[in-house]
C-alpha positions as CSV (number, residue, x, y, z in Angstrom):
1,X,22.2,14.9,-13.5
2,X,19.4,17.4,-13.2
3,X,18.3,17.8,-9.5
4,X,19.6,14.5,-8.1
5,X,21.0,15.2,-4.6
6,X,22.4,11.8,-3.9
7,X,24.6,11.2,-6.9
8,X,25.6,7.8,-5.7
9,X,22.2,6.6,-6.9
10,X,23.3,7.2,-10.5
11,X,24.9,3.9,-11.5
12,X,26.1,3.2,-15.0
13,X,26.7,-0.6,-15.1
14,X,25.1,-3.9,-14.1
15,X,25.0,-5.0,-10.5
16,X,26.1,-8.7,-10.3
17,X,27.1,-10.6,-7.1
18,X,27.3,-7.4,-5.1
19,X,29.7,-5.7,-7.6
20,X,29.3,-3.0,-10.3
21,X,30.6,-4.4,-13.6
22,X,33.0,-2.7,-16.0
23,X,33.1,-2.7,-19.8
24,X,33.9,-0.7,-22.9
25,X,30.7,-1.0,-24.9
26,X,28.0,1.4,-23.8
27,X,24.5,2.5,-24.9
28,X,22.8,5.9,-24.5
29,X,19.9,6.6,-22.1
30,X,17.8,9.4,-23.6
31,X,15.4,11.8,-21.9
32,X,12.2,11.5,-24.0
33,X,11.2,15.0,-23.3
34,X,14.4,16.7,-24.5
35,X,15.9,13.9,-26.6
36,X,19.2,14.6,-24.7
37,X,21.5,11.8,-23.7
38,X,21.4,11.8,-19.9
39,X,23.7,8.8,-19.4
40,X,25.8,6.1,-21.1
41,X,25.5,2.7,-19.5
42,X,27.8,-0.3,-19.9
43,X,26.1,-2.8,-22.2
44,X,26.0,-6.2,-20.5
45,X,27.0,-9.2,-22.4
46,X,25.5,-12.7,-22.5
47,X,28.4,-13.8,-20.3
48,X,27.4,-11.1,-17.8
49,X,23.8,-12.4,-17.9
50,X,25.0,-16.0,-17.2
51,X,27.2,-14.8,-14.4
52,X,24.3,-13.0,-12.7
53,X,22.4,-16.3,-12.8
54,X,25.3,-18.2,-11.3
55,X,25.7,-15.5,-8.6
56,X,22.1,-15.9,-7.7
57,X,22.5,-19.7,-7.6
58,X,25.5,-19.3,-5.2
59,X,23.6,-17.0,-2.9
60,X,20.4,-19.1,-2.9
61,X,21.3,-21.7,-0.1
62,X,22.2,-19.1,2.5
63,X,19.4,-16.7,1.6
64,X,16.7,-19.4,1.6
65,X,17.8,-20.8,5.0
66,X,17.4,-17.4,6.6
67,X,14.3,-17.1,8.7
68,X,11.4,-15.1,7.3
69,X,12.0,-12.6,10.1
70,X,15.6,-12.1,9.0
71,X,14.7,-11.6,5.4
72,X,11.9,-9.2,6.4
73,X,14.2,-7.0,8.5
74,X,16.5,-6.5,5.5
75,X,13.6,-5.8,3.1
76,X,12.2,-3.3,5.5
77,X,15.5,-1.4,5.5
78,X,15.3,-1.5,1.7
79,X,11.7,-0.1,1.8
80,X,12.8,2.7,4.2
81,X,15.7,3.7,2.0
82,X,13.5,3.9,-1.1
83,X,11.0,6.1,0.7
84,X,13.8,8.3,2.1
85,X,15.1,8.8,-1.4
86,X,11.7,9.1,-3.1
87,X,12.4,12.5,-4.5
88,X,15.7,11.5,-6.1
89,X,14.3,8.2,-7.4
90,X,11.2,10.0,-8.8
91,X,13.3,12.6,-10.5
92,X,15.6,10.0,-12.0
93,X,12.6,8.1,-13.2
94,X,11.1,11.2,-14.9
95,X,14.4,12.0,-16.6
96,X,14.7,8.6,-18.3
97,X,11.0,7.7,-18.8
98,X,9.2,11.0,-19.1
99,X,6.2,10.8,-16.8
100,X,5.3,13.8,-14.6
101,X,7.3,14.0,-11.4
102,X,4.3,13.6,-9.2
103,X,3.4,10.4,-11.0
104,X,7.0,9.2,-10.8
105,X,7.2,9.8,-7.1
106,X,3.9,7.9,-6.8
107,X,5.4,5.0,-8.6
108,X,8.3,4.9,-6.2
109,X,5.9,4.7,-3.3
110,X,3.9,2.1,-5.1
111,X,6.9,0.0,-5.9
112,X,8.2,0.3,-2.3
113,X,4.8,-0.8,-1.0
114,X,5.4,-4.2,-2.5
115,X,8.7,-4.6,-0.6
116,X,6.9,-3.5,2.6
117,X,4.0,-5.8,2.0
118,X,6.0,-8.9,1.1
119,X,8.5,-8.4,3.9
120,X,5.5,-9.1,6.3
121,X,3.7,-11.6,4.1
122,X,6.8,-13.8,3.9
123,X,6.3,-14.5,7.5
124,X,2.9,-16.2,6.7
125,X,4.0,-19.0,4.3
126,X,2.0,-21.7,6.0
127,X,1.9,-25.4,5.4
128,X,-0.7,-28.1,6.2
129,X,-1.3,-31.3,8.0
130,X,-3.7,-33.7,6.2
131,X,-5.5,-36.6,7.8
132,X,-3.6,-39.8,6.8
133,X,-5.3,-43.0,5.4
134,X,-3.7,-45.1,8.1
135,X,-2.8,-44.7,11.7
136,X,0.9,-45.4,11.1
137,X,1.3,-42.4,8.7
138,X,1.3,-38.6,8.9
139,X,0.9,-36.3,5.9
140,X,2.6,-32.9,5.9
141,X,2.7,-30.2,3.3
142,X,5.4,-27.6,3.4
143,X,6.3,-24.7,1.0
144,X,9.8,-23.9,-0.1
145,X,11.4,-21.3,-2.4
146,X,11.3,-22.2,-6.0
147,X,15.0,-21.2,-6.5
148,X,16.6,-18.7,-8.8
149,X,14.1,-16.3,-10.4
150,X,14.8,-14.4,-13.6
151,X,12.7,-11.4,-14.9
152,X,12.3,-9.1,-17.8
153,X,10.5,-5.8,-17.2
154,X,9.4,-2.9,-19.4
155,X,10.1,0.8,-19.6
156,X,6.7,2.1,-18.6
157,X,7.1,1.4,-14.8
158,X,10.9,0.9,-14.4
159,X,10.8,0.8,-10.6
160,X,7.4,-0.8,-9.7
161,X,7.6,-3.7,-12.3
162,X,10.8,-4.9,-10.7
163,X,9.9,-4.2,-7.1
164,X,6.7,-6.2,-7.1
165,X,8.4,-9.2,-8.6
166,X,11.6,-9.0,-6.6
167,X,9.8,-8.4,-3.3
168,X,7.8,-11.5,-3.6
169,X,10.8,-13.6,-4.7
170,X,13.1,-12.4,-1.9
171,X,10.4,-12.7,0.8
172,X,9.8,-16.4,-0.4
173,X,13.5,-17.1,0.0
174,X,14.4,-17.0,-3.7
175,X,17.3,-15.1,-5.3
176,X,16.7,-12.7,-8.2
177,X,18.0,-11.6,-11.6
178,X,16.3,-8.7,-13.4
179,X,16.8,-7.4,-16.9
180,X,15.2,-4.0,-17.1
181,X,14.5,-2.2,-20.4
182,X,17.6,-0.5,-21.8
183,X,15.4,2.5,-22.4
184,X,15.1,3.0,-18.6
185,X,17.9,1.2,-16.8
186,X,18.8,3.9,-14.2
187,X,15.8,3.3,-11.9
188,X,16.6,-0.3,-11.7
189,X,20.3,0.3,-10.9
190,X,19.3,2.8,-8.2
191,X,17.2,0.2,-6.6
192,X,20.2,-2.1,-6.6
193,X,22.3,0.6,-4.9
194,X,19.7,0.9,-2.2
195,X,19.4,-2.9,-1.8
196,X,23.2,-3.0,-1.2
197,X,22.9,-0.2,1.4
198,X,20.1,-2.1,3.1
199,X,22.3,-5.1,3.5
200,X,20.8,-7.5,1.0
201,X,23.6,-10.0,0.5
202,X,25.6,-10.2,-2.7
203,X,24.0,-12.3,-5.3
204,X,20.5,-12.1,-3.9
205,X,19.4,-9.2,-6.1
206,X,21.2,-8.8,-9.5
207,X,20.5,-6.3,-12.3
208,X,21.8,-6.9,-15.8
209,X,21.3,-4.0,-18.3
210,X,21.9,-4.6,-22.0
211,X,20.5,-4.0,-25.5
212,X,20.6,-7.6,-26.7
213,X,17.0,-8.3,-25.9
214,X,16.8,-11.5,-27.9
215,X,20.1,-13.0,-26.6
216,X,19.6,-12.1,-23.0
217,X,16.0,-13.3,-23.2
218,X,17.2,-16.7,-24.3
219,X,19.7,-17.0,-21.5
220,X,17.2,-16.0,-18.8
221,X,14.5,-18.3,-20.2
222,X,16.6,-21.3,-21.1
223,X,19.4,-21.4,-18.5
224,X,19.1,-24.6,-16.4
225,X,19.8,-22.9,-13.1
226,X,16.7,-20.6,-13.5
227,X,13.8,-22.2,-11.8
228,X,11.2,-19.5,-12.4
229,X,10.8,-16.8,-15.1
230,X,8.5,-13.8,-14.8
231,X,7.8,-11.2,-17.5
232,X,5.8,-8.0,-17.9
233,X,5.4,-6.8,-21.5
234,X,3.5,-7.4,-24.7
235,X,1.6,-10.6,-25.5
236,X,3.5,-11.2,-28.7
237,X,6.9,-11.2,-26.8
238,X,5.4,-13.1,-23.9
239,X,4.4,-16.0,-26.2
240,X,8.0,-16.2,-27.5
241,X,9.4,-16.3,-24.0
242,X,6.8,-18.9,-22.8
243,X,7.9,-21.1,-25.6
244,X,11.6,-20.7,-24.6
245,X,10.7,-21.5,-21.0
246,X,9.0,-24.7,-22.1
247,X,12.4,-26.2,-23.2
248,X,13.3,-26.6,-19.5
249,X,9.7,-26.6,-18.1
250,X,10.2,-23.5,-15.9
251,X,7.6,-22.1,-13.6
252,X,6.4,-18.9,-15.3
253,X,4.2,-15.9,-14.6
254,X,3.2,-13.5,-17.4
255,X,1.7,-10.1,-17.1
256,X,0.9,-9.3,-20.8
257,X,-1.1,-6.9,-22.9
258,X,-4.5,-5.4,-22.2
259,X,-7.5,-3.8,-23.9
260,X,-9.3,-2.5,-20.9
261,X,-13.0,-1.5,-21.4
262,X,-14.4,1.4,-19.3
263,X,-18.2,1.2,-19.3
264,X,-20.5,4.0,-18.2
265,X,-24.1,3.0,-17.6
266,X,-27.0,5.3,-17.6
267,X,-27.4,5.1,-13.8
268,X,-23.7,6.1,-13.2
269,X,-22.5,9.2,-11.5
270,X,-21.3,10.9,-14.6
271,X,-19.0,13.4,-12.9
272,X,-17.3,10.5,-11.0
273,X,-17.1,8.5,-14.2
274,X,-15.4,11.4,-16.0
275,X,-12.7,11.7,-13.3
276,X,-12.2,7.9,-13.2
277,X,-11.8,7.7,-17.0
278,X,-9.5,10.7,-17.0
279,X,-7.0,9.2,-14.5
280,X,-7.3,5.7,-15.9
281,X,-6.7,6.8,-19.5
282,X,-4.1,9.5,-19.4
283,X,-1.9,8.4,-16.5
284,X,1.6,7.9,-17.8
285,X,0.4,9.3,-21.2
286,X,-1.7,6.2,-21.6
287,X,1.3,4.0,-21.6
288,X,0.1,1.4,-19.0
289,X,-1.2,-2.1,-19.5
290,X,-4.2,-1.5,-17.3
291,X,-5.2,1.9,-18.6
292,X,-8.6,2.4,-20.3
293,X,-8.4,1.5,-23.9
294,X,-12.1,1.7,-25.0
295,X,-14.8,3.8,-23.3
296,X,-18.3,2.4,-23.8
297,X,-21.1,4.8,-22.9
298,X,-24.8,4.0,-22.8
299,X,-26.6,6.1,-25.4
300,X,-28.8,7.9,-22.8
301,X,-25.8,9.6,-21.2
302,X,-23.4,9.5,-24.1
303,X,-23.7,13.2,-25.0
304,X,-23.4,14.4,-21.4
305,X,-20.4,12.2,-20.7
306,X,-18.6,13.1,-23.9
307,X,-19.1,16.8,-23.3
308,X,-17.8,16.7,-19.7
309,X,-15.0,14.3,-20.5
310,X,-13.8,16.5,-23.4
311,X,-13.8,19.6,-21.1
312,X,-11.8,17.7,-18.5
313,X,-9.3,16.6,-21.1
314,X,-8.8,20.1,-22.3
315,X,-7.6,21.0,-18.8
316,X,-4.7,18.5,-18.9
317,X,-1.3,20.1,-19.3
318,X,1.2,18.5,-21.7
319,X,4.9,19.1,-21.2
320,X,8.2,18.0,-19.7
321,X,7.6,15.8,-16.7
322,X,9.7,18.1,-14.5
323,X,7.7,21.1,-15.5
324,X,5.3,22.8,-13.0
325,X,1.7,21.6,-13.3
326,X,2.4,19.1,-16.1
327,X,-0.1,16.3,-16.0
328,X,0.8,14.5,-19.3
329,X,4.4,13.9,-20.2
330,X,6.0,12.7,-23.4
331,X,5.6,9.3,-24.8
332,X,8.7,7.1,-24.7
333,X,9.8,7.8,-28.2
334,X,8.8,9.5,-31.5
335,X,8.2,6.0,-33.0
336,X,5.6,5.4,-30.3
337,X,3.9,8.6,-31.2
338,X,3.8,7.6,-34.8
339,X,2.4,4.2,-34.1
340,X,-0.5,5.7,-32.1
341,X,-1.2,8.4,-34.7
342,X,-1.5,5.6,-37.3
343,X,-4.2,3.9,-35.2
344,X,-6.0,7.2,-35.0
345,X,-5.7,7.9,-38.7
346,X,-6.9,4.4,-39.7
347,X,-9.9,4.7,-37.3
348,X,-10.9,8.1,-38.6
349,X,-10.6,6.7,-42.1
350,X,-13.0,4.0,-41.1
351,X,-15.7,6.5,-40.2
352,X,-14.9,7.7,-36.7
353,X,-14.9,11.4,-35.7
354,X,-11.8,13.1,-34.4
355,X,-13.0,15.4,-31.5
356,X,-9.7,16.8,-30.2
357,X,-5.9,16.2,-30.8
358,X,-4.5,13.9,-33.4
359,X,-1.6,16.0,-34.6
360,X,2.1,16.0,-33.7
361,X,2.9,18.5,-30.9
362,X,5.1,21.6,-31.3
363,X,6.8,20.5,-28.0
364,X,8.7,17.8,-29.8
365,X,8.5,14.5,-31.6
366,X,7.9,12.5,-28.5
367,X,4.9,14.5,-27.4
368,X,1.3,13.8,-28.3
369,X,-1.6,15.9,-26.9
370,X,-4.6,13.9,-25.6
371,X,-6.8,12.6,-28.3
372,X,-10.6,11.9,-28.2
373,X,-12.3,10.0,-31.0
374,X,-16.1,9.4,-31.1
375,X,-18.4,7.4,-33.4
376,X,-16.1,4.5,-32.9
377,X,-17.2,0.9,-33.4
378,X,-15.7,-2.2,-31.7
379,X,-14.2,-3.4,-35.0
380,X,-12.1,-0.2,-35.7
381,X,-8.3,-0.2,-35.1
382,X,-8.4,1.8,-31.9
383,X,-10.8,-0.7,-30.4
384,X,-9.0,-3.8,-31.6
385,X,-5.5,-2.9,-30.6
386,X,-3.8,-1.9,-27.3
387,X,-3.3,1.8,-28.0
388,X,-0.5,2.5,-25.4
389,X,-0.9,6.2,-25.8
390,X,-3.1,9.2,-24.8
391,X,-6.0,8.4,-27.1
392,X,-9.6,7.8,-26.1
393,X,-12.0,6.0,-28.4
394,X,-15.7,6.4,-27.3
395,X,-18.2,3.8,-28.3
396,X,-21.9,4.0,-27.6
397,X,-24.2,1.0,-26.7
398,X,-27.9,0.3,-25.9
399,X,-28.1,-2.5,-23.4
400,X,-26.2,-4.1,-20.6
401,X,-25.9,-7.3,-22.6
402,X,-24.5,-5.4,-25.6
403,X,-21.9,-3.6,-23.4
404,X,-20.7,-6.9,-21.9
405,X,-20.5,-8.6,-25.3
406,X,-18.4,-5.8,-26.7
407,X,-16.2,-5.5,-23.7
408,X,-15.4,-9.2,-23.8
409,X,-14.9,-9.3,-27.5
410,X,-11.1,-9.3,-27.3
411,X,-8.3,-11.8,-26.7
412,X,-7.1,-9.8,-23.8
413,X,-8.4,-10.0,-20.2
414,X,-6.3,-7.9,-17.9
415,X,-8.3,-5.0,-16.4
416,X,-11.8,-3.6,-16.9
417,X,-13.8,-0.7,-15.3
418,X,-17.4,0.3,-15.1
419,X,-19.5,2.9,-13.4
420,X,-23.1,2.1,-12.2
421,X,-25.2,2.5,-9.1
422,X,-27.7,-0.4,-9.4
423,X,-26.5,-3.1,-7.1
424,X,-27.9,-5.9,-9.2
425,X,-26.2,-4.5,-12.3
426,X,-22.9,-4.2,-10.4
427,X,-22.8,-7.9,-9.5
428,X,-24.0,-9.0,-13.0
429,X,-21.4,-7.0,-14.9
430,X,-18.5,-7.6,-12.5
431,X,-19.1,-11.3,-12.7
432,X,-19.7,-11.2,-16.5
433,X,-16.6,-9.3,-17.4
434,X,-13.8,-11.8,-18.6
435,X,-11.0,-9.9,-16.9
436,X,-8.6,-10.7,-14.0
437,X,-9.3,-7.3,-12.4
438,X,-12.4,-5.1,-12.3
439,X,-12.7,-1.6,-11.0
440,X,-16.3,-0.7,-10.0
441,X,-16.8,3.0,-9.7
442,X,-13.0,3.3,-9.5
443,X,-10.4,4.1,-12.1
444,X,-7.2,3.2,-10.2
445,X,-7.2,-0.3,-8.9
446,X,-3.5,-1.4,-8.3
447,X,-2.2,-1.8,-4.8
448,X,0.2,-4.1,-3.0
449,X,-2.6,-5.9,-1.1
450,X,-4.6,-6.9,-4.2
451,X,-3.8,-9.7,-6.7
452,X,-2.6,-8.1,-10.0
453,X,-2.9,-10.2,-13.2
454,X,-5.1,-11.2,-16.1
455,X,-6.8,-14.0,-17.9
456,X,-7.0,-15.1,-21.6
457,X,-4.0,-13.8,-23.5
458,X,-3.2,-11.2,-20.8
459,X,-1.1,-13.8,-19.0
460,X,-1.1,-16.0,-16.0
461,X,-0.1,-15.8,-12.4
462,X,-0.7,-13.0,-9.9
463,X,1.5,-10.3,-8.4
464,X,0.9,-8.6,-5.1
465,X,-1.4,-9.8,-2.3
466,X,-1.2,-13.0,-0.3
467,X,-1.6,-14.9,-3.6
468,X,1.6,-13.2,-5.0
469,X,3.9,-15.5,-3.0
470,X,2.5,-18.7,-4.6
471,X,4.4,-18.2,-7.9
472,X,7.7,-18.2,-6.0
473,X,7.0,-21.3,-3.9
474,X,6.9,-25.0,-4.5
475,X,4.6,-27.3,-2.6
476,X,6.3,-30.4,-1.1
477,X,4.3,-33.3,0.3
478,X,5.9,-35.3,3.1
479,X,4.6,-38.8,3.9
480,X,5.8,-40.1,7.3
481,X,5.3,-43.8,7.7
482,X,6.0,-46.5,10.3
483,X,4.9,-44.3,13.2
484,X,3.1,-47.1,15.0
485,X,6.3,-48.9,15.9
């Protein structure tokens, strides 16, 4: 495979109970830039999925009883191996997902950072003592691992979405089963190879790769031995999985869709806002749940911002993610391109103005050059839907109150951004935005030390930070009586 030095990182079947599975049925993994088949991976069955859960259950007692220091030492080895193989892992990610190599290597470092963070944070799972109502009693609170954790993760961040879930789970003493997207299974399988090299025991970290999304989803959400289910993906699918988890009252965390506003006020540093919007919108070809979806610009600076932003977008380079200087890679598929173009066409038909882009690219059916649309209203298709592509709708507004009202006029509440210098406005707007994460004069907000997650129909629970362990722990209350005898 193109440019991969350590070919042992290229695995073509599921990793269950410390073993690589075998099977006859396979599916293709396609490079979105070239449309070439780069690998054929064994298609896991529902029996394989159940076996992964049972393997995790068998491994749980020993793993959970290890000290936090022991677990941290193994996780630190895993982190070091990921960073040592950052180039290969990044190249593998680009080949199957399409993002520029620099971005892919950045994702590897980002994902590994969660393993590093939680390796240490797992040592700080503290309990409490509570004053008792009587002298003969003592009240203690301890925290214990929830048990077997199952996850389903998307194709847009095939390394980091697994890493930030698995790292918290393993640090808390849980065992883990992951089902990555069959569009991008190779990154997940490479992580499993490095976990094995690091000495993570068999059954603690399992990867099942298969195309039966519905069937595998039902097993992972309804199996009685899964105590916690965690999902990153669309709100529509998340609702289905939540309902399935309800049949056995599992602990769940959901990181779902977004419709992020990016607000530029008239007191903003316009040049800084342009750069912030550029990186927030066009990273991973706009295929991120926290990327800017709607840009709101106050009318007094709308012309200046749009002119500078359009010029900056013109300097982006579209191409194969392995190409020199490429800043925007292909979308995941030609169907994804067509879905985005339909949103653009419907919005222009509603009265918006197409400034740049909007046509299929000569580079191939999975490529879409960055698009800018102005004269957009908050009711048009580009503003109402999660675009998930390299398209920027620009909406103008008059007042701070109007900007807040439009920004909050969505069922989503994952990430929001705004640029302003007035300190009073910064606090008013930051507190008024109905979102789980807010970037103030900053277009990139994700890091391992911060709690990642949303409100409203963008999900529940948090990943990363000291709060990220809570979803993988149960609180147990101990009442000790008869202590006066």
